[in-house]
C-alpha positions in Angstrom: -8.0 4.0 -10.3 -9.7 7.7 -9.8 -11.9 9.6 -12.3 -11.6 12.8 -13.2 -14.9 13.1 -11.3 -13.3 12.2 -8.1 -11.2 15.3 -8.1 -13.8 17.6 -9.4 -15.3 18.5 -5.6 -14.9 22.1 -6.2 -16.4 24.3 -8.6 -13.5 26.6 -9.2 -11.3 23.5 -9.8 -9.0 24.5 -6.9 -8.0 21.9 -3.9 -7.1 22.6 -0.2 -5.7 19.7 1.4 -7.0 18.7 5.0 -10.4 20.5 3.9 -14.1 18.6 2.8 -12.6 18.2 -0.6 -9.7 15.2 0.4 -13.1 14.2 2.2 -15.6 14.0 -0.8 -12.7 12.5 -3.0 -11.5 9.9 -0.8 -15.1 9.4 0.3 -15.9 8.8 -3.9 -12.6 7.0 -4.3 -13.6 4.1 -1.6 -17.4 3.8 -3.3 -15.8 3.1 -6.0 -12.7 0.9 -5.5 -15.6 -1.2 -3.7 -17.9 -1.5 -6.0 -14.8 -2.3 -8.5 -13.8 -5.2 -6.5 -17.5 -6.3 -5.7 -18.0 -6.5 -9.3 -15.0 -8.5 -10.1 -15.8 -11.0 -7.3 -19.1 -11.3 -8.6 -18.4 -11.6 -12.2 -15.9 -14.0 -12.1 -17.9 -16.4 -9.7 -21.7 -16.6 -11.6 -20.2 -14.5 -14.9 -21.5 -11.4 -16.3 -25.4 -12.7 -17.5 -26.2 -13.7 -13.8 -24.5 -11.1 -11.7 -27.3 -8.3 -11.0 -26.4 -4.8 -10.2 -28.0 -5.3 -7.4 -25.8 -8.1 -5.7 -22.9 -6.1 -6.6 -24.3 -2.8 -5.2 -25.0 -5.1 -1.9 -21.4 -7.0 -1.6 -20.1 -3.1 -2.2 -22.1 -1.7 1.0 -23.7 0.8 -1.3 -26.8 2.1 -3.4 -27.7 0.5 -6.6 -27.9 4.0 -7.4 -24.3 4.6 -6.5 -23.3 1.7 -8.9 -25.5 3.7 -11.5 -23.9 7.0 -10.5 -20.2 5.7 -10.7 -20.1 3.3 -13.9 -23.1 3.7 -15.5 -25.2 0.6 -17.1 -24.0 -3.3 -16.1 -22.1 -3.4 -19.7 -19.7 -0.8 -18.7 -19.2 -1.6 -15.0 -17.7 -5.0 -16.4 -15.7 -3.1 -19.2 -14.7 -0.6 -16.9 -13.9 -3.1 -14.1 -11.7 -4.9 -16.2 -9.4 -2.0 -17.8 -8.8 -0.5 -14.3 -7.5 -4.2 -13.0 -5.5 -4.6 -16.1 -4.6 -1.3 -16.5 -3.1 -1.4 -12.6 -1.4 -4.7 -13.2 0.0 -2.8 -16.2 1.1 -0.2 -14.4 3.1 -1.9 -12.6 4.8 -4.0 -14.7 5.9 -0.6 -16.4 7.6 0.9 -13.4 9.3 -2.8 -12.9 10.8 -2.5 -16.7 11.8 1.4 -16.0 13.5 0.7 -13.5 15.1 -2.3 -14.1 16.2 -1.7 -17.6 16.5 2.3 -18.0 20.4 2.3 -17.9 21.7 -1.3 -19.3 25.8 -2.4 -19.1 24.9 -6.1 -19.4 21.9 -7.6 -20.6 22.0 -11.2 -18.6 21.5 -9.5 -15.6 19.2 -6.9 -15.8 17.0 -9.3 -17.9 17.0 -11.5 -15.1 16.3 -9.2 -12.2 13.0 -7.5 -14.6 11.6 -10.7 -15.3 12.0 -11.8 -11.9 10.4 -9.1 -10.3 7.4 -8.5 -13.3 6.7 -12.3 -12.4 6.9 -12.1 -8.4 4.4 -9.3 -8.5 1.9 -10.2 -11.6 1.8 -13.9 -9.7 0.8 -11.6 -5.9 -1.5 -8.8 -7.3 -4.8 -9.2 -5.6 -7.5 -9.9 -8.4 -5.0 -11.4 -11.1 -6.3 -14.8 -11.3 -9.7 -13.5 -11.1 -9.6 -11.2 -14.0 -7.5 -14.0 -16.0 -11.0 -16.5 -15.6 -12.8 -13.3 -16.7 -10.6 -12.4 -19.8 -10.8 -16.0 -21.1 -15.1 -16.9 -20.2 -16.2 -13.3 -21.7 -13.8 -12.6 -24.2 -16.4 -14.7 -26.9 -18.9 -12.2 -25.5 -17.0 -9.1 -25.6 -14.4 -8.8 -28.6 -13.7 -5.2 -27.3 -11.6 -7.3 -24.1 -9.3 -9.1 -26.6 -8.6 -5.9 -28.3 -7.3 -4.8 -24.4 -5.3 -7.9 -24.3 -3.9 -7.3 -27.7 -3.6 -3.4 -27.6 -2.3 -2.8 -23.8 -0.4 -5.5 -23.3 3.1 -5.9 -21.3 5.4 -6.9 -24.9 5.0 -3.6 -26.0 6.5 -1.8 -22.5 9.6 -4.6 -22.9 10.0 -3.7 -26.4 10.9 -0.1 -25.6 14.1 -0.5 -23.5 15.2 -3.9 -26.0 15.5 -1.0 -29.0 17.3 0.7 -27.3 19.7 -1.7 -26.4 19.8 -2.7 -29.9 21.0 0.8 -30.5 23.9 0.3 -27.8 24.9 -2.6 -29.7 23.9 -4.9 -26.5 21.6 -7.1 -28.9 21.4 -8.0 -32.3 17.6 -6.9 -33.7 16.0 -4.9 -36.0 12.8 -5.7 -34.7 12.6 -5.1 -30.8 9.0 -6.0 -30.7 9.3 -9.4 -32.2 12.4 -9.8 -29.4 10.1 -8.8 -27.1 7.6 -11.4 -27.9 10.4 -14.2 -27.5 11.4 -12.8 -24.4 7.9 -12.9 -22.8 7.3 -16.6 -23.9 10.5 -17.6 -23.2 9.6 -16.6 -19.6 6.4 -15.2 -18.5 4.4 -17.4 -21.0 6.3 -20.3 -19.4 5.8 -19.6 -16.0 1.9 -18.8 -17.1 2.1 -22.4 -18.8 3.4 -24.5 -16.2 1.0 -22.5 -13.4 -1.6 -23.0 -15.5 -2.5 -19.1 -15.7 -1.4 -19.3 -12.2 -3.9 -22.2 -10.9 -1.0 -24.6 -10.0 1.4 -23.1 -7.5 5.2 -23.0 -8.6 8.0 -22.8 -5.7 10.5 -20.1 -5.9 13.2 -22.7 -7.5 10.8 -23.8 -10.2 9.9 -20.3 -11.3 13.8 -19.0 -11.2 14.6 -21.9 -13.6 12.2 -21.5 -15.8 13.1 -17.3 -16.0 16.8 -18.0 -16.2 16.8 -21.0 -18.5 14.6 -18.8 -20.9 16.9 -15.8 -20.9 19.7 -17.9 -21.3 18.1 -18.9 -24.5 17.1 -15.1 -25.9 20.9 -14.7 -24.7 22.0 -17.0 -27.2 19.8 -15.8 -29.9 19.7 -12.1 -29.5 23.2 -11.4 -28.1 26.2 -10.8 -30.1 29.2 -13.0 -28.9 32.3 -11.0 -27.8 34.7 -10.3 -30.1 37.3 -12.9 -29.0 34.8 -16.0 -28.4 35.6 -19.1 -30.6 33.5 -20.0 -32.9 31.1 -22.5 -32.3 
């Protein structure tokens, strides 16, 4: 994800497409992305303590000085790479939620389409497995990682459209955040559990069965029955 420095290639603040500005920006971004990719792989493989800036620079094909100019020290590099990788995935999920749940008339098909696309996108996202391994192994040493996980999770992205559904009478809840937690636990959480956070490859049918059954439970809990439905 580009930093502001990547866009400040001219002192007058103007940007002319097709000029040296584009070359400078793209060159900066290529190095930035190469450093991030190398750091993610090496931190996951060797751990934070055993990974050196020299090794990251060599893996990325840049100088040690370039690594420092982009990210500062090793700790800052580690935390920024985690944050950037996580935020990229979160942005993808946000776009999926917005696309599928912006205007909902029928809850079940909308939620099913949304969760299916989220699961498909997350499980195939580059660096996802590496990111999870890092979060699990290094969180005890970096409490800020847990703050990132809890404060910027995808549940809040789902809670917003659920609040709109509740306001429209499509679901019955006065706590959309809790409803989003339940939906996540019944679907995405179950996929993560069954696949051991992506370690075991699930088939499409297995994944779909988990999603549809989880949404069925959510519907029974949160969607009011039609007025003419017989009482159970």
